C-alpha positions as CSV (number, residue, x, y, z in Angstrom):
1,X,128.1,91.5,104.9
2,X,124.7,90.3,106.3
3,X,122.3,87.9,104.6
4,X,120.3,90.9,103.3
5,X,123.1,91.9,101.0
6,X,122.9,88.7,98.8
7,X,119.5,88.2,97.3
8,X,116.8,88.8,99.9
9,X,116.5,92.6,100.5
10,X,114.4,93.8,103.3
11,X,112.0,96.7,102.5
12,X,111.6,97.1,106.3
13,X,114.8,96.3,108.1
14,X,114.9,93.1,110.2
15,X,115.7,95.1,113.4
16,X,112.5,97.1,112.9
17,X,110.4,94.0,112.1
18,X,111.6,92.2,115.3
19,X,109.7,94.6,117.4
20,X,106.5,93.0,116.0
21,X,107.6,89.4,116.3
22,X,107.0,86.5,118.7
23,X,109.1,83.4,118.6
24,X,110.8,84.8,115.5
25,X,107.5,85.2,113.5
26,X,105.1,88.0,112.6
27,X,101.6,87.5,111.5
28,X,101.0,88.9,108.1
29,X,97.6,89.7,106.5
30,X,97.2,90.1,102.8
31,X,94.5,91.8,100.8
32,X,92.4,88.8,100.4
33,X,92.2,88.5,104.2
34,X,94.5,85.4,104.4
35,X,96.9,85.5,107.3
36,X,100.2,83.7,107.6
37,X,102.8,83.3,110.3
38,X,105.9,84.6,108.6
39,X,109.5,84.4,109.8
40,X,111.1,87.8,110.2
41,X,113.7,86.9,107.7
42,X,111.0,86.5,105.0
43,X,108.7,89.4,106.0
44,X,108.6,92.7,104.0
45,X,111.4,91.5,101.7
46,X,111.9,91.2,97.9
47,X,114.6,89.4,96.0
48,X,117.3,91.6,94.4
49,X,115.2,94.8,95.2
50,X,118.4,96.9,95.4
51,X,120.6,94.9,93.1
52,X,122.4,96.8,90.3
53,X,121.5,94.6,87.3
54,X,124.3,95.9,85.1
55,X,127.2,95.5,87.6
56,X,129.3,92.5,88.5
57,X,130.6,91.0,91.8
58,X,130.3,93.1,95.0
59,X,129.2,96.1,93.0
60,X,125.9,94.4,92.2
61,X,124.9,94.7,95.9
62,X,126.7,98.0,96.7
63,X,123.5,99.8,97.6
64,X,122.2,97.0,99.8
65,X,125.6,96.8,101.4
66,X,125.5,100.5,102.1
67,X,122.0,100.2,103.7
68,X,123.1,97.3,105.8
69,X,126.3,98.8,107.1
70,X,125.7,102.5,107.1
71,X,122.0,102.8,107.8
72,X,120.6,99.8,109.6
73,X,123.6,98.9,111.8
74,X,123.8,102.4,113.4
75,X,120.0,102.9,113.5
76,X,119.1,99.6,115.2
77,X,120.5,100.3,118.7
78,X,119.1,103.9,118.7
79,X,115.6,102.8,117.8
80,X,115.9,100.0,120.4
81,X,116.8,102.6,123.0
82,X,113.8,104.7,122.0
83,X,111.5,101.7,122.4
84,X,112.9,101.1,125.8
85,X,112.1,104.6,127.0
86,X,115.1,106.8,126.1
87,X,113.4,110.0,124.9
88,X,114.0,112.7,123.9
89,X,117.3,112.1,122.2
90,X,120.3,114.3,122.0
91,X,121.3,115.7,118.6
92,X,123.5,112.9,117.2
93,X,121.1,110.2,118.1
94,X,118.1,112.1,116.8
95,X,120.0,112.6,113.5
96,X,120.3,108.8,113.3
97,X,116.5,108.4,113.8
98,X,115.9,111.0,111.1
99,X,118.1,108.9,108.8
100,X,116.1,105.8,109.5
101,X,112.8,107.4,108.9
102,X,114.0,109.2,105.7
103,X,115.3,105.9,104.3
104,X,112.2,104.1,105.2
105,X,110.2,106.5,103.0
106,X,112.3,105.8,99.9
107,X,113.5,102.2,100.3
108,X,110.1,100.5,99.7
109,X,107.8,99.2,96.9
110,X,105.4,102.0,97.7
111,X,108.0,104.7,96.8
112,X,109.2,102.7,93.7
113,X,105.6,102.4,92.6
114,X,105.0,106.1,93.0
115,X,108.1,106.9,91.0
116,X,107.2,104.5,88.2
117,X,103.6,105.8,88.0
118,X,104.7,109.4,87.8
119,X,107.2,108.5,85.1
120,X,104.5,106.7,83.1
121,X,102.2,109.7,83.3
122,X,104.9,112.2,82.3
123,X,106.4,110.1,79.6
124,X,104.0,111.1,76.7
125,X,104.5,114.8,77.4
126,X,108.3,114.5,77.6
127,X,108.3,112.4,74.4
128,X,106.2,115.0,72.7
129,X,108.6,117.8,73.7
130,X,111.4,115.8,72.3
131,X,109.4,115.4,69.1
132,X,108.9,119.2,68.7
133,X,112.7,119.8,69.1
134,X,113.4,116.9,66.7
135,X,111.0,118.4,64.1
136,X,112.7,121.8,64.3
137,X,116.1,120.2,63.9
138,X,115.1,118.2,60.9
139,X,113.5,121.3,59.2
140,X,116.3,123.6,60.1
141,X,114.0,126.2,61.4
142,X,111.7,127.0,64.3
143,X,108.1,125.9,64.1
144,X,105.3,128.4,64.4
145,X,103.1,128.2,67.5
146,X,100.4,126.4,65.6
147,X,102.9,123.9,64.1
148,X,104.4,123.3,67.5
149,X,101.0,122.5,69.0
150,X,100.1,120.2,66.1
151,X,103.4,118.3,66.5
152,X,103.1,118.1,70.2
153,X,99.6,116.7,70.4
154,X,100.3,114.3,67.5
155,X,103.3,113.0,69.4
156,X,101.2,112.7,72.6
157,X,98.8,110.4,70.7
158,X,101.6,108.4,69.2
159,X,103.9,108.1,72.2
160,X,105.2,104.5,72.6
161,X,105.2,102.6,75.8
162,X,107.8,103.9,78.2
163,X,109.5,100.5,78.2
164,X,111.1,101.5,74.9
165,X,113.6,103.5,76.9
166,X,113.5,101.5,80.1
167,X,116.5,101.9,82.4
168,X,116.7,99.2,85.0
169,X,118.8,101.4,87.3
170,X,116.5,104.4,87.3
171,X,114.6,103.2,90.4
172,X,117.8,102.9,92.4
173,X,119.0,106.3,91.4
174,X,115.6,107.8,92.3
175,X,115.8,106.3,95.8
176,X,119.3,107.8,96.4
177,X,118.3,111.2,95.1
178,X,115.1,111.3,97.1
179,X,116.8,110.3,100.4
180,X,118.5,113.6,101.0
181,X,115.4,115.6,100.0
182,X,113.3,113.7,102.4
183,X,115.9,113.9,105.1
184,X,116.1,117.7,104.7
185,X,112.4,118.0,105.0
186,X,112.2,116.0,108.1
187,X,114.9,118.1,109.7
188,X,113.5,121.4,108.5
189,X,112.4,124.3,110.7
190,X,108.9,124.0,112.2
191,X,109.0,120.2,112.3
192,X,109.4,118.0,115.3
193,X,109.5,114.3,116.3
194,X,106.7,113.2,118.6
195,X,106.8,109.8,120.4
196,X,103.6,108.3,121.7
197,X,103.3,105.2,123.8
198,X,100.5,102.8,124.9
199,X,100.3,100.2,127.6
200,X,98.8,97.5,125.3
201,X,99.6,96.5,121.7
202,X,97.7,98.8,119.3
203,X,99.8,99.2,116.2
204,X,100.4,97.2,113.1
205,X,103.2,97.6,110.6
206,X,102.9,97.6,106.8
207,X,105.6,96.3,104.4
208,X,106.3,100.0,103.8
209,X,107.2,100.6,107.4
210,X,105.9,104.2,107.4
211,X,102.8,106.0,106.1
212,X,102.5,109.6,104.8
213,X,99.4,111.5,106.0
214,X,98.4,114.5,104.1
215,X,97.0,117.7,105.6
216,X,93.4,116.7,104.6
217,X,93.8,113.5,106.7
218,X,94.2,111.2,103.7
219,X,97.0,108.8,102.8
220,X,96.8,109.4,99.0
221,X,99.8,108.7,96.7
222,X,99.9,112.0,94.9
223,X,102.6,114.4,93.8
224,X,104.2,116.1,95.5
225,X,105.0,113.1,97.6
226,X,106.2,115.1,100.6
227,X,104.7,118.6,100.9
228,X,105.9,120.6,103.9
229,X,102.6,119.8,105.6
230,X,103.0,116.0,105.5
231,X,103.0,113.9,108.6
232,X,105.1,110.7,108.7
233,X,103.7,107.9,110.9
234,X,106.4,105.4,111.9
235,X,105.2,102.5,114.2
236,X,108.4,101.5,116.0
237,X,106.6,98.7,118.0
238,X,103.1,97.6,118.7
239,X,103.1,100.1,121.6
240,X,105.3,102.9,120.3
241,X,104.5,105.4,117.5
242,X,106.9,108.0,116.2
243,X,105.5,110.9,114.2
244,X,107.3,113.6,112.2
245,X,104.9,116.5,112.1
246,X,104.8,120.3,111.6
247,X,101.8,120.4,113.9
248,X,101.6,120.9,117.6
249,X,98.4,119.2,118.6
250,X,99.8,115.9,119.9
251,X,100.1,115.5,123.6
252,X,102.8,112.9,124.5
253,X,101.6,112.9,128.2
254,X,98.3,111.5,127.0
255,X,100.1,108.7,125.3
256,X,99.1,106.7,122.3
257,X,95.3,106.8,122.3
258,X,93.1,104.4,120.4
259,X,92.1,107.2,118.1
260,X,95.6,108.1,117.1
261,X,96.5,104.4,116.8
262,X,93.5,103.9,114.4
263,X,94.9,106.7,112.2
264,X,98.4,105.1,112.2
265,X,96.9,101.7,111.3
266,X,94.8,103.2,108.6
267,X,98.0,104.6,107.1
268,X,99.6,101.2,107.3
269,X,96.7,99.7,105.5
270,X,96.8,102.4,102.8
271,X,100.6,102.3,102.3
272,X,101.1,98.5,102.2
273,X,101.9,96.9,98.9
274,X,101.3,93.3,99.8
275,X,100.9,92.7,103.5
276,X,100.4,94.3,107.0
277,X,102.2,92.6,109.9
278,X,101.4,92.4,113.6
279,X,102.2,90.5,116.8
280,X,100.8,87.0,116.4
281,X,99.0,87.3,119.8
282,X,97.5,90.7,118.9
283,X,94.0,90.7,117.4
284,X,93.5,92.4,114.0
285,X,92.3,96.0,114.7
286,X,88.5,96.4,114.5
287,X,87.2,98.1,111.4
288,X,90.6,98.1,109.7
289,X,90.3,97.1,106.0
290,X,92.9,96.6,103.3
291,X,92.0,98.0,99.9
292,X,91.8,95.7,96.9
293,X,94.8,97.2,95.3
294,X,97.8,99.4,96.3
295,X,97.6,103.2,96.1
296,X,97.6,104.7,92.6
297,X,98.8,108.1,91.3
298,X,95.9,109.7,89.5
299,X,96.3,110.4,85.8
300,X,96.9,114.1,85.4
301,X,94.9,116.3,83.0
302,X,97.3,117.5,80.4
303,X,97.1,121.0,78.8
304,X,99.7,122.9,76.7
305,X,100.1,126.4,75.4
306,X,102.9,127.8,73.3
307,X,105.8,129.2,75.3
308,X,105.7,133.0,75.7
309,X,109.5,133.2,76.2
310,X,112.6,131.2,75.4
311,X,112.9,128.1,77.6
312,X,115.3,128.3,80.5
313,X,118.0,125.9,81.5
314,X,117.1,122.3,81.8
315,X,116.4,121.5,85.5
316,X,119.2,119.6,87.2
317,X,119.1,117.3,90.2
318,X,120.8,118.8,93.3
319,X,124.3,117.4,94.0
320,X,124.3,114.5,96.5
321,X,126.2,115.7,99.6
322,X,127.0,112.3,101.0
323,X,130.2,111.1,99.4
324,X,129.4,107.4,99.5
325,X,125.9,108.0,98.1
326,X,127.5,110.2,95.4
327,X,129.8,107.3,94.5
328,X,126.9,104.9,94.3
329,X,124.9,107.2,92.1
330,X,127.9,107.5,89.8
331,X,128.1,103.7,89.5
332,X,124.4,103.6,88.8
333,X,124.7,106.3,86.1
334,X,127.6,104.8,84.1
335,X,126.7,102.5,81.2
336,X,128.8,99.3,81.0
337,X,131.5,99.4,78.3
338,X,129.7,96.9,76.1
339,X,126.4,98.8,76.2
340,X,125.3,102.2,74.8
341,X,124.1,104.8,77.2
342,X,120.4,104.7,78.1
343,X,118.3,107.6,76.9
344,X,116.9,109.4,80.0
345,X,113.7,111.2,79.3
346,X,112.7,111.9,82.9
347,X,110.6,109.9,85.3
348,X,113.0,110.1,88.3
349,X,111.2,112.1,90.9
């Protein structure tokens, strides 16, 4: 078990960060403009980020152990080979790269923030739906359309803070469930991986590792997080940019131009939570600014009308195909013997 699996969990794997280091350090810039030489072992990391807070012993770090042994260890040599010029890749090695990129989308503070914000926005409506059902159960009859709307909007106004049903494991379950959906999208028909290179260092790396660029050219954090038109920018080194895209306008023979590098760097600035890293000897890209705060999901405008037909079955999460991830999800879904089950009212995207 590597050092990551104890307390300090890397949001961007150390093997990825090392491509941006000199003498064991990267140069990090925070939102206030302050810059710090940071050891790779401390960069893009958070304590207990993947720890199961309700487990004991080795099970507490079961997810981080999985990432360390089953994701980062096999991905590190393949991405190193890509940086060194081995491209395109044959099927098995390309699959490893897709694994690395898909995990990088979901293993970060940016994804966790997205998931939590969506959950907060949806909670009042989900609470209100529960209130309508509870009211009908208490009365022993169905409510009229007018009554249902009255109860629904009253419950919306009176909904408590989501922390009343807080589940400390929900973020870990969301990450596991999202991985296979992201992986399937990246491997879907009509998408391709493009690798662009430059002779000089042009790229920075955020503490999210990757950035998602929408069809309109923005890097907004809005649902759906990964529409089919999304582009994923993954800087593999200061001179090597990997892009997952459904588009065909990139020209690998032209290499990594300053214009494309500027787009990738804008994505890194948008998707960072706390810091953006670069080679210590590389100047900060001209005109690149960090926003005052991380990306936010916009508050949705809520509307409701009485159902015109009986509700269908409750949507269910697709079954996880990977057996080890399925076992991890089961661990994270079981309540310890001494604790009652946690009410799950949604919020896991």
